[in-house]
C-alpha positions in Angstrom: 0.2 0.2 0.0 2.9 2.4 1.1 4.5 1.8 -2.3 2.1 2.7 -3.9 1.4 5.8 -2.3 5.1 6.7 -2.7 4.4 5.5 -6.9 1.0 8.0 -7.3 2.9 11.2 -5.4 5.4 10.7 -7.7 3.7 10.5 -11.0 1.9 13.6 -9.1 5.2 15.7 -8.7 6.0 14.4 -12.3 2.9 16.1 -13.6 2.9 19.4 -11.7 5.6 20.7 -13.6 3.8 20.3 -16.7 0.5 21.9 -15.3 2.4 25.0 -14.1 3.9 25.3 -17.9 0.4 25.9 -18.9 0.5 29.5 -17.4 2.7 32.3 -18.0 4.7 34.3 -15.0 3.0 38.1 -16.0 6.8 39.4 -14.7 7.7 37.7 -17.5 5.5 39.0 -20.1 5.7 42.5 -19.2 7.8 45.2 -18.6 8.5 46.5 -15.4 7.1 50.0 -16.2 4.0 48.3 -17.8 3.4 45.3 -14.9 3.5 47.9 -12.2 0.7 50.2 -13.4 -1.5 47.6 -14.0 -1.0 46.3 -10.4 -2.2 49.9 -9.8 -4.8 50.1 -12.3 -5.5 47.1 -13.7 -5.0 48.8 -17.2 -3.0 50.5 -19.6 -4.6 52.7 -22.8 -2.3 54.4 -25.8 -3.5 55.6 -28.9 -2.4 57.7 -32.4 -4.1 58.6 -35.3 -2.0 60.3 -38.6 1.0 60.0 -36.1 4.5 59.5 -38.1 6.5 55.8 -36.7 3.1 54.9 -34.6 2.6 51.7 -34.6 1.4 48.9 -31.2 3.6 49.3 -28.5 1.7 47.2 -25.6 1.8 43.6 -26.7 2.8 41.3 -24.1 5.6 39.3 -24.7 3.7 35.3 -25.3 3.7 33.5 -29.0 0.5 34.6 -29.9 0.5 38.4 -29.0 3.3 38.6 -31.7 1.6 36.7 -34.5 -1.3 39.8 -33.5 1.3 42.6 -34.2 1.6 40.8 -37.4 -1.7 40.9 -38.7 -2.7 43.8 -40.8 -1.8 42.3 -44.2 1.2 43.7 -45.8 -0.2 44.3 -49.3 -2.2 46.6 -47.8 -0.9 50.1 -47.3 -0.2 51.0 -43.8 -3.2 51.6 -41.1 -2.4 55.3 -39.6 -4.8 55.1 -36.0 -3.7 52.3 -33.4 -5.2 52.1 -29.9 -4.7 49.5 -28.1 -5.9 48.6 -24.3 -3.5 46.6 -22.0 -5.4 44.4 -18.7 -3.9 42.5 -15.7 -7.4 41.0 -14.3 -6.7 38.4 -10.6 -9.3 35.8 -11.4 -10.5 35.3 -7.9 -11.9 38.7 -8.7 -14.0 37.2 -11.6 -17.6 36.2 -10.3 -17.7 32.6 -11.1 -13.2 32.1 -11.1 -12.6 28.3 -11.4 -14.4 29.0 -15.3 -11.1 31.7 -15.9 -9.3 29.2 -18.2 -8.0 29.0 -21.5 -11.0 26.8 -22.9 -13.8 28.5 -21.7 -12.4 31.8 -23.0 -12.6 30.5 -26.4 -16.2 29.4 -25.8 -16.3 33.3 -24.8 -14.7 34.8 -27.5 -17.7 32.7 -29.6 -20.7 33.8 -28.4 -20.9 36.4 -30.3 -25.0 36.6 -29.5 -24.1 37.2 -25.9 -22.4 40.8 -26.9 -26.2 42.6 -28.3 -27.1 45.0 -25.5 -23.8 45.0 -24.2 -23.9 48.9 -22.4 -21.0 51.3 -23.2 -20.3 55.4 -22.7 -21.3 57.8 -26.1 -19.6 60.7 -25.9 -22.1 62.2 -27.8 -25.0 61.6 -25.6 -22.5 61.6 -22.4 -24.7 59.2 -21.1 -24.0 55.4 -21.5 -25.9 53.4 -23.9 -26.6 50.1 -25.7 -23.1 49.4 -27.9 -25.2 46.5 -30.2 -28.3 46.9 -31.2 -28.0 43.4 -32.6 -25.1 40.7 -32.4 -25.4 36.7 -33.4 -23.5 34.4 -34.8 -23.7 34.5 -38.8 -24.3 31.4 -41.2 -22.1 32.0 -44.6 -23.0 29.4 -47.7 -21.0 27.1 -48.5 -19.3 25.0 -51.4 -20.9 21.1 -50.6 -18.0 19.3 -52.3 -15.1 21.9 -51.2 -17.1 23.3 -48.0 -15.2 27.1 -48.9 -17.2 29.8 -47.7 -19.5 31.3 -51.6 -21.4 33.6 -49.5 -21.3 35.7 -45.9 -24.6 37.4 -46.1 -27.0 38.1 -42.7 -27.9 33.9 -41.6 -28.6 33.6 -38.2 -27.4 30.8 -36.4 -26.5 29.6 -33.0 -23.9 30.6 -31.4 -20.8 27.6 -32.5 -18.7 27.2 -28.8 -18.5 23.3 -29.3 -14.3 21.9 -28.8 -11.3 24.6 -29.0 -11.9 27.2 -30.2 -8.1 26.9 -32.5 -7.8 27.4 -36.3 -11.8 27.9 -36.2 -12.8 30.5 -38.6 -16.6 32.3 -38.2 -18.6 35.5 -38.4 -20.1 37.4 -36.5 -23.1 40.1 -37.3 -23.0 43.1 -35.3 -25.2 45.9 -35.6 -22.5 49.0 -33.9 -24.8 52.0 -32.4 -22.5 54.5 -34.2 -20.6 52.4 -37.0 -23.4 50.6 -38.5 -24.2 47.4 -39.4 -20.9 44.6 -40.5 -20.1 41.6 -40.5 -17.1 40.2 -39.5 -14.2 37.3 -40.1 -13.0 35.9 -36.8 -10.6 33.6 -37.1 -8.8 31.9 -33.9 -5.8 30.8 -32.8 -5.2 28.9 -29.8 -2.7 27.4 -27.3 -3.0 25.4 -23.4 -2.2 29.0 -22.3 -3.3 31.6 -24.4 -6.3 32.4 -26.9 -5.9 34.7 -30.1 -9.2 35.7 -31.5 -9.1 39.0 -34.3 -11.8 40.3 -36.4 -11.6 41.7 -39.8 -15.2 44.0 -41.1 -16.1 42.5 -43.8 -18.4 45.4 -45.3 -17.8 49.3 -45.2 -18.5 51.6 -41.3 -19.0 55.0 -41.2 -18.7 57.4 -37.8 -21.5 59.8 -38.9 -21.8 61.0 -42.4 -17.9 59.6 -43.5 -17.3 56.6 -44.8 -14.5 55.8 -42.6 -13.3 52.0 -42.8 -13.2 50.5 -46.3 -14.0 46.2 -45.9 -11.5 44.9 -44.9 -9.1 48.3 -43.2 -10.8 48.1 -39.7 -8.8 44.8 -37.8 -9.1 43.9 -34.5 -7.4 41.6 -31.9 -8.5 39.8 -28.3 -5.2 38.0 -27.0 -6.1 36.2 -23.7 -2.7 34.9 -21.7 -3.2 32.7 -18.8 -0.8 33.9 -16.0 -1.7 31.0 -13.0 -3.5 33.5 -10.4 -4.6 36.4 -13.2 -4.7 36.3 -16.4 -3.9 39.6 -18.7 -5.8 40.1 -21.9 -4.7 42.4 -25.2 -7.2 43.9 -26.7 -6.1 46.1 -29.9 -7.6 48.3 -32.9 -5.7 49.3 -36.0 -7.7 50.6 -39.5 -6.5 52.8 -42.3 -9.5 55.7 -42.9 -9.3 58.9 -44.1 -6.9 61.4 -43.0 -9.0 64.2 -41.9 -8.2 65.5 -38.6 -12.0 66.4 -37.8 -12.2 62.8 -37.1 -9.2 62.3 -34.6 -11.9 62.9 -31.2 -14.6 60.9 -32.5 -12.7 58.1 -33.6 -9.9 58.0 -30.0 -13.1 58.4 -28.1 -15.3 55.9 -30.1 -12.9 53.2 -29.6 -11.2 54.0 -26.9 -15.0 53.2 -25.0 -15.9 50.4 -27.5 -12.6 48.3 -26.4 -13.5 49.2 -22.8 -17.4 47.7 -23.5 -16.3 44.4 -25.0 -13.0 43.7 -21.8 -16.0 44.1 -19.2 -18.6 41.5 -21.6 -15.5 39.1 -22.0 -14.6 39.1 -18.2 -18.2 39.4 -16.9 -19.0 35.8 -18.6 -16.9 34.2 -16.4 
């Protein structure tokens, strides 16, 4: 009996490092300055519009966050608007800390219908408002032989959250309070310790009367890294918009509140 217990204990000791390796250490993937500020404030935000040499600067040092930095296609010119937010959250602060896993994060990031009705601060109205009047998973038309997508409309379907998100591509309709109605193509990569979801607009979007975002020119990333007792979340927006100074305040305010609202939606699902 004692021999069996010693054997079992030995197996557990061998497995423990493997389990621990599934989580990053927040100190290792953030700069000392970022780590200190995040412990104090929980969030860091940066934005730039039409600034020479601008780009994304807050990405944590993880494999999928590095991939997110290269998400803008090199043959599409250069974006001139960048927004990024970096968060550090303690799992014990979530409503259901036991759900705070990468696997479950992948299910949240595919639950597009739960975005419907979320609130954000509208600078134009000076109060809280509904960000997405309508949100749901879109079922595209596919070739019956190859399975390739042939047409993306607005056909509603159930959220597809089964299994791992890794390697999957889905489509989501979002009827935005200010930007209007569009479908996003959403692709995923998932590891044991990290997940990355990237969004691309399939149709044009407006800021007021201005056609601000041509198809494919609004790209967003959502990266989540498991850091043991914490998670690190990295949200970005890159866009190529008309180089008009009158857009700067509006676009910065618009995406600052949107990213914050989406992050609150995400953490509120745990």
